[in-house]
N, C-alpha and C positions, 0 to 999 in steps of 0.2 A: 640741770646734766652739768654738760661743761662749756667751758665756752672758748675757744682760741682765738687767740690773736692771730692775724696774719700779714705781714708787714713784711716791707727792704729797706733798704738806706734810701740812696741817691736812684733817680730813677724810676722808682717801684719795678721793677724787671719780676711783668708774668703774675702780679698779684692777684688782678681778676681774675684773668686765664685759670691760673689754679685753683685758687677759692672754686667757681664752678666744678671743675675737672674734680676736684674732693668732694664735693657738693654731689656731685653726680651716681659717688661711686662707694658712698660712708657708707657704714655696714647697720646706721643707725637712725631714726627717723633726725631729720637734719633741717636746716633754716641760713640759707647765708646771706648774711645781713653784711650792705653798702659805707661803712663808717668814713672815708677815705675823705678827709674835709678840702682835698682839693675839685672834689667832684666826682661822681662815680660814674658808669661808663656801660654798667647792664644796659639802658631806655634805647641806649644806642648799638648793642652787639647783638641781643638777643628775641628772639620773639617771646610773647605770651603766649600759656594756654587760654583760647576764645570757650566763654561760659564756666559755671560748675557743674556740667553735670556730665561729666568723665568724659567728653569729648575732645580732645587736645588736638584732632587731627585739621584741624583749622588754625590761624594762626593771627593774631594781633599785637601792637605795641605793649606793652609795659607803661603802664601810664606815671609819666614822671612827679606825679602832685598826689600820688597815693605810695606812702615811704616813710625813709627818717624823717620826709617833711613834716607830713602829715601827724602821725606819732610826737612829733616834739611841740606842737601844735595843742595836745590834749593834753602831754606829761605835763604842764607848768601845774599845774590842779594835784603832780601826783600820777607814778606809775606805776601799773601793776604789771606782771606777767599772764594776766588773761586780754591786755588792750594791746598787744601788738601783732596779735592772728587778723587783727580787724584792718592792720594797714600795710600784710602782706599780700602779693600776688604768686603765681606758679605761672615756671613755664614749659614752655610744650618740651611735654615728657618727665615731666611730675616734680619739678626741684622747685622748693620753698625760698621767694628771695623778698628784703627787703630790701626794694629801691634807696638810694642814698638821696643827696644833694646834690643837684647838676652843675653849679658854681662852687668856686673857693668865697665868693661873697658871704653865703646864705651861711657854712657856718660860723660867721664871725657871731653871731646871736645865737649859737644853740654850743657855746664854752662849758653850759650850768650842766647840759645833758648825759655826759658820756660815763657820770657815777651813776646816777640811775637806772641809766639803759641799761650798765655789766649787771646791775643785784636785779635786773626784771631778764633780763639773759638766761641770770643763772636758775631763777625760779622758772624755769619752762619746761623743765619735767614731763614726757622723758625724751623732749629734743637739744639735739647739741647744736651751740652756735659756732660758726664760723665768719668771725669778724673779716673783712677783708679791711684792715689800717688805710691799705695805698702805703705813701712815704712816713715814715716815724723818723718824724724831727725832730734837734734840740729844743726841749723846753714844749710839745705839742702837747694840748689838752685829751689828748686820745690816753697818757700816760692813766688817767683813772681809768679808764676799762680799761687799758693792759692791767695794769695791779690790782685789777679783781678777775683778770683771766685763770685758768689751770692749766691754760700756756701761753707763750709767745713762741713764736714759728717767721724766722726771717728768710725771705729767699735772697740769694744770689746766686751769678752766674759767673763761671769758671773763668773768671779774667783778670788782670791786675788788679785793674781800677776798680772792679767789683768788690773781690775780695779785702781790697783795705781799706775801700770805703767800711763793708762788713765788720772786719777788726775791731776800728774807731768807734762801730756805732756800739756793738756788744760792749766795748771799752768802757765808754760811755753809758749806756744801760747798766750797767753794774754798779754805778753809783745811786740811780734813777731807779732800784728796782730792788732796792735791800730788802730781804723778806717777802720775795715776789719772786710772781712765777718763775718755773723753769725756763732753761729756754733752745730751742731747736733751730738748725741747722738746715735745711731747702736747697740740694743746689738745681737748677736748673740747666742740665749739662748734656750737649753733643750728642746721640746714641754712637756715634765713633770711638769716640771715645768715655763712653759716659764710668764705667767705673774707674779709671784712671783720675777721673776729674775730680769723683767724689772725697776718693783716700784724700789727696791732694788739699783739698777744700778742710776735711777733715785734721790732718797734719795741723794746717797755721792754723784754724782753731781749737783747737787743743793745745797747742801750745802758747798761744796768746790768751785761752784763760787758766792755766797752772801757772800767768804768770802776773794773774788779777787775781787769783786767790792766793801766793808767800805775796803780795804787796799791799793786801788786805792782812794776813795774819801776824807782817814784820808791822803794821800800823795798830795792829789789836782792834782792828774793825770787824764787824760784821762780814763773812763770805758771801759772795758774788752769789749772785740766781748760777746754778750749774749747768752749764750750756752743751749741747753734745751735735750732732750731724745725725739725724735723723734718716740721709738717704737722698734719691735727686726723682728731677721728673725730667723727660728727656724735652728736649726743643724741637719740637715735634709740631711742623706749621701746619703741616696738612690734617695734623689731629686738630691742632688750635681753629681752625674752617671748619670742620665739624662739628665743631663746638659749637661753633656759632650758625650750623644747619647751613654754611653753603659751597658744602661738593654733600656727594652723593656716596654711598659707601659704610661701611661699618665701623659705627665709633670704639664700638668695644674693644675691637681690635687695633685698633690705634697705639705707637709707642706711647700717647701722652695717657691714654688711659690704662694702659697698661704697668705705666710706673706709677699710675698716682693708686693706683688701690695697693701699690706697697705702703706705701706711704699712710694712706686713711688706713688698714691693717692698723701699722706702728701706729699712728697717735690715736685713732681710737681705744687703741691695749693701753696705751700711757695714761690717757685720761679717764681711763673706766676703773684703772685699779692706784689710786696714789699711796704713794708712800710716803718715808719722811722727803726723803728729797723729792715730791709733785704736790705740793698742795694744792685743793681741791678748794672751790672757790660754793662757799655757800649762797644759796639766795637768804632774804631777809627771813627771822623768823613768823611762822603762819602764813607765808606766804602761798598765792592762789597758781596753781597748779595744772594747767590748763590742758584740754588733750592737745595734739599737736599741731601746729599750721598746716596740717597738708602732707607729712612729712612718710617717706615708706615705714612698711616695719623693719623690726631688727633685720638683718646678714639679708633684705629685700636682694634679686638681681636689679638688675637693670630696667629700666621700663622699656616696650618695645620700639617703641617710639625714638628712645635715648639709643637703643639698640641700634638702629639703623641710620644712624646720625640724624635726625629730626631736631633736635633741641638746638 
C-alpha cells in the first residue's frame, strides 16, 4: 500500500506530533514508523497499550529495543514485509508504531537499511505507512526511502525563516528526486490566522516551483517533481498535550485533530488513486502481503480511548 514520507527542513517542526495525529485519524489501516536519523521521540512521549488481549486501559512504556533497531538486526539476511509486524508496538488508543532509534550514533550503521525498508513498507498491504523522517538534510541516507515513497510531505511553520528554509529544501530536492514522488507541503499554522497563513505559503511555494520548472525546461532536463500545498495543521499546544495523554478532555474535538482529519483525507485520497503526476510505489514482485500489524479497518472511527484524550 501507500508509503508517505513526512519530513521538514531546519528544526523539523512538529513532524512527530503531526505523524501521530495523522495516524490517529487515518481512514485506512496505518503504521507510523519512526525513521528519524537523529533519534526518535515516541518512547519518551507516548504510552504503550498493556498486553495483547485488547485491554489497553492500563499503560506501560514503549520498549526502545523493539522497533527499527531490532528489525535492522534481522534484516541483514533479507527483509520481507511480513517481518515488520514482529517489531511493531501499539499505543493506547490502537495506533501501531515502529519505534525508531534512540540516538544518532545508532543511525551510522544503518545507512544500508532505508532502501530495503521502503520496499518492505510498500508490500504491507492493506496497511499504509507514515514514515517520520524528521529533518531531511542534504545528502541524507533517507533519500532511498523518500524516492521509493508515494509522496513526500514537508512541514513548515508560516514564518519568514521557516518558509525560506522550505523553499531552499524544495529547490535541492528538485535535483535529488528527478522522477521521484510528488511533494506536498503542510503548514503548521496559528488558528487565529489559519487560512491566510496557508494561502501565503501556497503563493511562495507555487512561485518557487514555477521557477524550478522554467529552469529545467530551459536547460533541457527533466521537470522537477510536482509540488503543492495540501493545507494546514493547527498549532494547538493543548491538542498536542492531549495526544501525549497529559490532559483530560476530548481529543477528537481539538483543533489539532480536526485539522488533521482534513489533511489525512486529502493525503489518503491522493495516494489511493495515482495519476500521471502521482507515481505509486510497488513492492517487489511476489512479496508477501501480511495482515495489518493491528491497524484499524477502513474509515473506522477513533478508538474510544483516543476520543477521551488518553492516547
